[in-house]
C-alpha positions as CSV (number, residue, x, y, z in Angstrom):
1,M,23.4,13.7,-33.6
2,A,26.3,11.9,-31.8
3,T,25.7,8.6,-30.1
4,L,26.5,7.3,-26.6
5,K,27.2,3.8,-25.4
6,L,24.5,2.4,-23.2
7,R,25.5,1.4,-19.6
8,R,23.5,-0.4,-17.0
9,I,23.7,1.3,-13.6
10,A,22.9,-1.0,-10.7
11,I,20.7,1.5,-8.8
12,D,17.0,0.8,-8.0
13,T,15.3,4.2,-8.5
14,Y,11.8,2.7,-7.6
15,K,9.1,3.7,-10.0
16,E,11.2,6.5,-11.7
17,N,13.3,6.4,-14.8
18,V,16.7,7.9,-14.2
19,A,19.6,8.5,-16.7
20,Y,23.2,9.4,-15.9
21,L,25.6,11.5,-17.9
22,H,29.2,12.4,-17.0
23,R,29.8,16.1,-16.6
24,N,32.6,16.0,-19.1
25,C,30.5,14.3,-21.8
26,E,30.7,16.4,-25.0
27,I,27.0,16.0,-25.6
28,Y,26.2,17.2,-22.1
29,Q,28.4,20.3,-22.5
30,S,27.4,21.2,-26.1
31,E,23.6,20.6,-25.9
32,G,23.0,22.4,-22.6
33,F,21.4,19.6,-20.7
34,Q,20.7,20.3,-17.0
35,A,20.5,17.9,-14.1
36,L,16.9,16.9,-13.2
37,N,15.6,17.8,-16.6
38,K,13.9,15.0,-18.5
39,I,15.6,13.6,-21.6
40,E,14.4,11.2,-24.4
41,V,16.6,8.2,-25.1
42,H,16.4,6.8,-28.6
43,A,17.8,3.6,-30.0
44,S,19.9,4.5,-33.0
45,D,18.6,1.8,-35.4
46,D,14.8,1.7,-34.7
47,G,12.0,3.7,-33.1
48,L,12.5,2.6,-29.5
49,S,12.6,5.4,-27.0
50,V,12.2,6.1,-23.3
51,V,11.9,9.2,-21.1
52,A,14.1,9.6,-18.0
53,V,15.2,12.2,-15.5
54,L,18.8,13.2,-16.0
55,N,21.4,13.0,-13.2
56,V,24.9,14.4,-13.8
57,V,27.9,12.6,-12.2
58,D,31.6,13.3,-11.8
59,D,32.8,9.8,-11.2
60,E,33.9,7.8,-14.2
61,S,33.5,4.5,-12.3
62,I,29.7,5.2,-12.5
63,V,29.5,6.4,-16.1
64,E,32.2,7.5,-18.5
65,P,32.1,10.6,-20.7
66,G,31.0,8.7,-23.8
67,Q,28.4,6.6,-22.1
68,L,24.8,7.0,-21.0
69,G,23.9,5.2,-17.8
70,L,20.3,4.0,-17.2
71,S,19.0,2.9,-13.8
72,E,17.6,-0.7,-13.4
73,Q,14.0,0.2,-14.1
74,V,14.6,2.2,-17.3
75,F,17.2,-0.3,-18.5
76,E,14.8,-3.2,-18.2
77,Q,12.0,-1.0,-19.9
78,F,14.3,-0.1,-22.8
79,G,15.3,-3.6,-23.5
80,L,18.6,-2.9,-25.3
81,P,22.0,-4.6,-24.3
82,E,24.8,-2.8,-22.7
83,G,27.1,-1.1,-25.3
84,A,24.2,-0.4,-27.7
85,D,24.4,3.0,-29.4
86,V,21.7,5.5,-28.3
87,R,20.9,9.1,-28.9
88,I,19.5,11.6,-26.5
89,C,17.5,14.9,-26.8
90,P,15.6,17.1,-24.4
91,A,12.1,15.6,-23.6
92,T,9.1,17.8,-24.1
93,Q,6.6,18.0,-21.2
94,P,3.7,15.6,-21.8
95,H,0.7,17.4,-23.2
96,S,-1.4,16.0,-20.4
97,F,0.4,18.1,-17.9
98,S,-1.6,21.1,-19.1
99,Y,-4.6,19.3,-17.5
100,V,-2.7,19.3,-14.2
101,H,-2.3,23.0,-14.5
102,R,-6.1,23.2,-15.0
103,K,-6.6,21.1,-11.9
104,I,-4.3,23.4,-9.9
105,A,-6.5,26.2,-11.0
106,G,-9.5,24.4,-9.5
107,E,-11.1,23.0,-12.7
108,A,-12.9,19.6,-12.9
109,L,-11.3,17.3,-15.5
110,S,-13.0,15.0,-17.9
111,H,-12.6,11.2,-18.3
112,E,-10.4,11.7,-21.4
113,Q,-8.2,14.2,-19.5
114,Y,-7.7,11.8,-16.6
115,L,-7.0,9.0,-19.0
116,D,-4.3,11.0,-20.8
117,I,-2.6,11.9,-17.4
118,I,-2.7,8.2,-16.2
119,K,-1.4,6.9,-19.6
120,D,1.5,9.3,-19.5
121,I,2.3,8.4,-15.9
122,A,2.1,4.7,-16.9
123,S,4.6,5.4,-19.7
124,N,7.0,7.1,-17.3
125,R,6.6,10.4,-19.0
126,Y,6.0,12.2,-15.6
127,S,8.8,12.9,-13.2
128,K,8.2,12.5,-9.4
129,I,8.0,16.3,-9.2
130,E,5.2,16.3,-11.8
131,I,3.4,13.5,-10.1
132,T,3.6,15.4,-6.9
133,A,2.1,18.4,-8.6
134,Y,-0.8,16.3,-9.9
135,L,-1.5,14.7,-6.4
136,V,-1.4,18.0,-4.6
137,A,-3.6,19.6,-7.2
138,C,-6.2,16.8,-6.8
139,A,-6.0,17.0,-3.0
140,E,-6.2,20.8,-2.7
141,S,-8.7,21.5,-5.4
142,G,-10.8,18.4,-4.5
143,M,-12.4,15.9,-6.9
144,D,-16.1,15.5,-7.5
145,R,-17.6,12.0,-7.6
146,D,-17.5,11.8,-11.4
147,E,-13.8,12.8,-11.4
148,V,-13.1,10.0,-9.0
149,L,-15.0,7.6,-11.2
150,Y,-13.0,8.8,-14.3
151,L,-9.7,8.4,-12.5
152,T,-10.7,4.9,-11.3
153,R,-11.6,3.8,-14.8
154,A,-8.4,5.3,-16.2
155,M,-6.3,3.4,-13.7
156,V,-8.0,0.1,-14.5
157,K,-7.7,0.7,-18.2
158,T,-3.9,1.2,-18.1
159,G,-3.1,-2.2,-16.4
160,E,-4.0,-5.8,-16.6
161,K,-7.4,-7.1,-15.6
162,I,-8.1,-10.6,-14.3
163,D,-11.3,-12.4,-15.4
164,W,-11.7,-15.4,-13.0
165,D,-14.8,-16.7,-14.9
166,E,-16.5,-17.1,-11.5
167,P,-20.0,-15.8,-10.7
168,L,-18.9,-14.6,-7.2
169,V,-15.5,-13.1,-6.5
170,V,-15.4,-11.5,-3.1
171,D,-12.9,-9.1,-1.6
172,K,-12.5,-6.6,1.3
173,H,-10.5,-3.5,2.0
174,C,-10.0,-1.2,5.0
175,I,-9.2,2.4,4.3
176,G,-6.5,2.2,7.0
177,G,-5.4,4.6,9.8
178,I,-5.8,2.1,12.6
179,P,-2.7,0.4,13.9
180,G,-2.8,-3.4,14.2
181,N,-5.9,-3.7,12.1
182,R,-4.7,-6.9,10.4
183,T,-8.1,-8.4,9.8
184,S,-7.6,-9.4,6.1
185,M,-5.1,-12.1,7.1
186,L,-7.9,-13.7,9.1
187,V,-10.9,-12.9,6.9
188,V,-9.3,-14.5,3.7
189,P,-8.7,-18.0,5.2
190,I,-12.1,-18.0,6.9
191,V,-13.9,-17.0,3.7
192,A,-11.8,-19.3,1.5
193,A,-12.4,-22.2,3.9
194,H,-16.2,-21.5,3.5
195,G,-15.7,-22.0,-0.2
196,L,-16.0,-18.5,-1.5
197,F,-13.5,-17.2,-4.1
198,M,-11.3,-14.5,-2.5
199,P,-8.2,-13.3,-4.4
200,K,-6.9,-10.6,-1.9
201,T,-4.4,-8.2,-3.4
202,S,-3.2,-5.7,-0.9
203,S,-1.0,-2.6,-0.9
204,R,2.0,-1.9,1.1
205,A,1.9,0.7,3.8
206,I,1.4,4.3,2.6
207,T,1.4,6.3,5.8
208,S,1.2,3.4,8.4
209,P,3.8,1.2,10.0
210,A,2.5,-1.9,8.2
211,G,0.1,-2.9,5.3
212,T,-1.3,-6.3,4.8
213,A,1.3,-7.1,2.2
214,D,4.1,-6.0,4.6
215,T,2.8,-8.2,7.3
216,M,2.1,-11.3,5.1
217,E,5.6,-11.0,3.8
218,V,6.8,-11.9,7.3
219,L,5.4,-15.4,6.6
220,S,5.5,-15.9,2.8
221,H,6.2,-14.4,-0.6
222,V,3.7,-11.7,-1.6
223,E,5.2,-10.6,-4.9
224,L,3.4,-12.9,-7.3
225,S,3.0,-12.7,-11.1
226,T,-0.6,-12.7,-12.5
227,R,0.0,-16.3,-13.6
228,Q,1.1,-17.4,-10.1
229,L,-1.8,-15.5,-8.5
230,Q,-4.3,-17.3,-10.7
231,K,-2.8,-20.7,-10.0
232,I,-2.8,-20.2,-6.3
233,V,-6.3,-18.8,-6.1
234,R,-7.7,-21.6,-8.3
235,H,-6.4,-24.2,-6.0
236,Q,-6.8,-22.5,-2.6
237,R,-9.8,-20.2,-3.2
238,G,-7.8,-17.3,-1.8
239,C,-4.5,-15.5,-1.5
240,L,-2.8,-12.6,0.3
241,A,-0.6,-11.0,-2.2
242,W,0.9,-7.6,-3.1
243,G,-1.1,-6.0,-6.0
244,G,1.9,-4.2,-7.5
245,T,3.8,-7.2,-9.0
246,A,0.7,-8.5,-10.8
247,K,0.4,-5.2,-12.8
248,L,-3.2,-4.6,-11.7
249,A,-3.8,-0.8,-12.0
250,P,0.0,-0.3,-11.9
251,V,-0.2,3.5,-11.9
252,D,-1.6,3.2,-8.4
253,D,1.7,1.9,-7.1
254,V,3.5,4.8,-8.8
255,L,1.2,7.3,-7.1
256,I,1.6,5.5,-3.7
257,S,5.4,5.8,-4.1
258,V,5.0,9.6,-4.1
259,E,2.2,9.7,-1.6
260,R,4.1,7.7,1.0
261,P,6.9,10.3,1.7
262,L,4.4,13.1,1.5
263,S,2.0,11.3,4.0
264,M,-0.8,12.1,1.6
265,D,-4.0,10.0,1.3
266,S,-6.8,12.3,-0.1
267,P,-10.3,10.8,-0.3
268,G,-10.6,10.9,-4.1
269,Q,-7.2,9.3,-4.7
270,M,-7.9,6.8,-1.9
271,V,-11.2,5.6,-3.4
272,A,-9.8,5.5,-6.9
273,S,-6.8,3.5,-5.6
274,I,-8.9,0.9,-3.7
275,L,-11.6,0.4,-6.3
276,S,-9.2,0.4,-9.3
277,K,-7.2,-2.4,-7.7
278,K,-10.3,-4.4,-6.8
279,S,-11.9,-4.0,-10.2
280,A,-8.7,-5.0,-11.9
281,A,-8.4,-8.0,-9.6
282,G,-11.7,-9.2,-10.9
283,A,-13.8,-8.7,-7.7
284,T,-17.6,-8.8,-8.1
285,H,-18.5,-8.2,-4.5
286,L,-16.5,-5.9,-2.1
287,L,-16.7,-5.1,1.6
288,V,-15.1,-1.8,2.6
289,D,-14.2,-1.1,6.2
290,I,-14.3,2.6,7.4
291,P,-13.0,2.9,11.0
292,V,-14.2,6.0,12.8
293,G,-12.6,7.5,15.8
294,P,-11.1,10.7,17.2
295,T,-7.6,9.8,16.0
296,A,-8.6,7.7,12.9
297,K,-8.4,8.9,9.3
298,I,-12.2,9.4,9.5
299,R,-13.2,11.2,12.7
300,S,-16.9,11.7,12.5
301,Q,-20.0,9.7,11.4
302,A,-20.9,12.5,9.0
303,T,-17.6,12.3,7.2
304,A,-17.8,8.5,7.2
305,M,-21.3,8.6,5.6
306,K,-20.0,11.0,2.9
307,L,-17.1,8.7,2.1
308,R,-19.4,5.7,2.1
309,K,-21.6,7.4,-0.5
310,L,-18.6,8.1,-2.7
311,F,-17.5,4.5,-2.5
312,E,-21.0,3.3,-3.4
313,Y,-21.3,5.7,-6.3
314,V,-18.0,4.7,-7.9
315,G,-18.5,1.0,-7.1
316,D,-22.0,0.9,-8.6
317,N,-20.7,2.5,-11.8
318,L,-17.9,0.0,-12.0
319,G,-20.4,-2.9,-11.7
320,L,-19.2,-3.8,-8.2
321,Q,-21.7,-5.0,-5.6
322,L,-20.3,-3.0,-2.7
323,E,-21.1,-2.9,1.0
324,V,-19.5,-0.4,3.4
325,V,-19.3,-1.0,7.1
326,I,-18.4,1.7,9.6
327,T,-16.4,0.3,12.5
328,D,-14.9,1.3,15.8
329,G,-11.6,3.2,15.2
330,R,-11.0,4.6,18.7
331,Q,-7.9,2.6,19.4
332,P,-5.5,0.1,17.8
333,I,-7.3,-3.2,17.1
334,G,-4.6,-5.8,17.9
335,R,-1.7,-5.5,20.3
336,G,1.2,-5.5,17.8
337,V,2.0,-2.5,15.5
338,G,4.6,-3.4,12.9
339,P,4.9,-6.4,10.5
340,V,6.4,-9.1,12.9
341,L,4.2,-8.1,15.8
342,E,1.0,-8.0,13.7
343,A,1.8,-11.4,12.1
344,R,2.2,-12.8,15.7
345,D,-1.3,-11.5,16.6
346,V,-2.8,-13.0,13.4
347,V,-1.3,-16.4,14.1
348,Q,-2.5,-16.3,17.7
349,V,-6.1,-15.7,16.6
350,L,-5.9,-18.5,14.0
351,E,-4.5,-20.9,16.6
352,N,-7.3,-19.9,19.1
353,D,-4.5,-19.0,21.5
354,P,-6.0,-17.6,24.8
355,L,-3.5,-14.8,24.6
356,A,-4.8,-13.7,21.2
357,P,-6.2,-10.1,21.0
358,Q,-9.9,-10.5,21.3
359,E,-10.7,-7.2,19.5
360,L,-8.9,-8.4,16.4
361,R,-10.7,-11.8,16.6
362,E,-14.1,-10.3,16.9
363,K,-13.7,-7.7,14.2
364,A,-12.4,-10.3,11.8
365,L,-15.3,-12.6,12.5
366,H,-17.7,-9.7,12.0
367,L,-16.2,-8.8,8.6
368,A,-15.8,-12.4,7.5
369,G,-19.5,-13.0,8.4
370,R,-20.6,-10.0,6.3
371,I,-18.6,-11.4,3.3
372,I,-20.0,-14.9,3.8
373,E,-23.5,-13.4,3.5
374,F,-22.7,-12.5,-0.1
375,D,-23.2,-16.2,-0.6
376,P,-26.8,-16.6,-1.9
377,D,-27.1,-19.8,0.0
378,V,-26.4,-18.1,3.4
379,R,-29.3,-16.5,5.2
380,G,-28.8,-12.9,6.4
381,G,-27.5,-12.8,9.9
382,R,-25.9,-16.3,9.8
383,G,-22.5,-15.2,8.5
384,Y,-20.9,-14.5,11.9
385,A,-21.8,-17.9,13.3
386,I,-20.4,-19.7,10.2
387,A,-17.2,-17.6,10.4
388,R,-16.8,-18.4,14.1
389,D,-17.3,-22.1,13.6
390,I,-14.7,-22.1,10.8
391,L,-12.2,-20.3,13.1
392,D,-12.9,-22.4,16.2
393,S,-12.7,-25.7,14.3
394,G,-9.1,-25.0,13.0
395,R,-10.3,-24.9,9.4
396,A,-9.2,-21.3,9.0
397,L,-5.7,-22.1,10.4
398,E,-5.4,-25.0,8.0
399,K,-6.5,-22.9,5.0
400,F,-4.1,-20.1,6.1
401,Q,-1.1,-22.5,6.3
402,A,-2.0,-23.9,2.8
403,I,-2.1,-20.4,1.4
404,V,1.3,-19.6,3.0
405,E,2.8,-22.8,1.5
406,A,1.3,-22.1,-1.9
407,Q,2.7,-18.5,-2.0
408,G,6.1,-19.7,-0.8
409,K,6.7,-20.0,3.0
410,R,9.6,-18.0,4.4
411,K,12.4,-20.4,5.3
412,R,13.6,-18.4,8.3
413,P,11.5,-16.4,10.7
414,I,12.1,-12.7,11.0
415,P,13.0,-11.8,14.6
416,L,11.8,-8.9,16.6
417,G,14.1,-5.8,16.6
418,Q,17.1,-6.5,18.7
419,L,16.7,-3.2,20.6
420,S,13.8,-2.4,22.9
421,F,12.5,0.2,25.2
422,E,9.6,0.0,27.7
423,V,7.2,3.0,27.9
424,K,5.9,3.2,31.5
425,A,2.9,5.0,33.1
426,D,3.9,8.1,35.1
427,K,0.9,7.7,37.3
428,A,-1.8,5.2,38.3
429,G,-5.2,5.3,36.7
430,Q,-7.2,3.9,33.8
431,V,-6.5,4.1,30.1
432,A,-9.0,6.7,28.8
433,S,-7.7,6.9,25.2
434,I,-5.0,5.8,22.8
435,D,-3.9,8.1,20.0
436,N,-3.8,5.9,16.8
437,F,-1.8,8.5,14.9
438,Q,0.9,8.8,17.6
439,I,1.3,5.1,18.2
440,A,1.6,4.6,14.4
441,R,4.2,7.4,14.3
442,I,6.3,5.9,17.1
443,A,6.2,2.5,15.3
444,S,7.3,4.1,12.1
445,L,10.1,6.1,13.7
446,A,11.3,2.8,15.2
447,G,11.7,1.6,11.6
448,A,8.5,-0.2,10.6
449,P,7.6,-1.3,8.0
450,I,11.1,-1.2,6.3
451,D,12.5,-3.1,9.3
452,K,9.9,-5.7,9.7
453,G,10.9,-6.5,13.3
454,A,10.4,-2.9,14.4
455,G,7.2,-1.6,16.0
456,V,5.2,-1.2,19.1
457,D,3.8,-4.0,21.3
458,L,0.8,-2.7,23.4
459,H,0.4,-4.1,26.9
460,K,-2.6,-1.9,27.9
461,K,-5.8,-1.0,26.0
462,M,-8.6,1.4,26.6
463,G,-10.4,0.8,30.0
464,D,-7.4,-1.2,31.5
465,P,-6.3,-0.2,35.0
466,V,-2.6,0.9,35.2
467,E,-0.3,1.2,38.2
468,A,2.4,3.9,38.3
469,G,5.6,2.6,36.7
470,E,3.7,-0.2,34.9
471,T,4.6,-0.8,31.2
472,L,2.1,0.6,28.7
473,Y,3.9,-0.7,25.6
474,T,7.3,-1.8,24.4
475,I,9.1,-0.3,21.4
476,Y,11.3,-2.6,19.2
477,A,13.9,-1.3,16.8
478,E,16.8,-2.7,14.7
479,F,19.0,0.4,14.9
480,Q,19.8,2.6,17.9
481,S,19.2,5.8,15.8
482,D,15.6,4.6,15.1
483,L,15.0,3.7,18.7
484,N,16.3,7.2,19.7
485,F,13.8,8.8,17.3
486,A,11.0,6.8,18.7
487,K,12.0,7.6,22.3
488,E,12.2,11.3,21.5
489,A,8.6,11.2,20.1
490,V,7.4,9.4,23.3
491,S,9.0,12.1,25.5
492,H,6.7,14.6,23.8
493,D,3.6,12.4,23.7
494,S,3.3,8.8,24.7
495,G,-0.1,8.5,22.8
496,Y,-1.8,7.3,26.0
497,R,-4.1,9.4,28.2
498,L,-4.8,8.1,31.7
499,I,-7.6,9.2,34.1
500,K,-8.0,8.6,37.8
């Protein structure tokens, strides 16, 4: 078969292998390749090969007729220099996709079947369309508890795993859905200052305006290699890093990249995502926070208890000592919604600033206290007082600053969005409820978390009195179009309900 010259295309296709052929390429015309079909790319002189989705271009400045262009991700994966000779052929659909068809039909899958699917995703043999089919099949058909366990084990097996050689490695995770719930950035320095070992790897936002990694990135680097992660945690007893770079359960990040634009977060995938990352990060003891409220992800105690049992079943079978706490999710926890605003709230709590949001402080102390009680030397019920003393004394702030420095402190602060809009009350009354989903949606429309200075700053919380014309919250955005989208959403529903 004829060969093509390899060309690197400076396009970040984020978690997807993409190849480029010119429409006038002889091989493209003679072999019947079609755009968005998958192809196999082979090195001419050895057994190296990769699979990529084919894009067809008409611009020779991108790729010439005798060349094959590869996007940044697949070029790095392939490892050949530009100009190398390569051959291409149509790619066969991975055998494991037949299991996806079974899942679409409502069948339960075995451990081996989930392992085959996850291995093929890890090897970039699935396109984004095929991954979408897999995710939707799992969400619509549902997954029993054994399937969630099989998926979790498969995700751990296809990535790196850290062994800290420590008897007690603690961690925490919130299932999300509550804006401003940035407790991890407070819990980690409190727990690490107590002396417990807490390597906190976090995800970026999936459906929310900020994840812990997005917010921590306002202050320091979060994309750390496994070696950097180990060095920092050994010295500081804790970290606040993005889990994706460290290659811990890497398929999780591929799945999240598809879930995010689809606004999907099904229970089975969520449990597998959280516990695979925690198991791979070497946790022995884990605290899971499930907020419950009328506009939270989980809206009833019954649903929360069902999810709690699923977490406990999978955690127990992974060898994790797991505790689940069900918390108040009726409204945003802090005042800020969006990375810069949430980072401000965290720093205010650490500095014991009288303006700090007290709900965020109290929840963080409650969670940190429960984790501190994993320490066999701490009596049950004493954790909260220990956590409060660490925060009030300034030791938590000192530890947080040390972690920021160790991870690489940001040289220049990120400002709030340059554009703003105040949302005012149309009548006097009392704040009866705040819609978590709508506030998060408005912050996302304003540009968060991509624009870290975008978001919503809440001035009123539940129970607060409000005068007509008084500001309920301020929206910040970097671009006028984003601010207009947010304002349009507010015109339909501000997210606040007032009563006389």
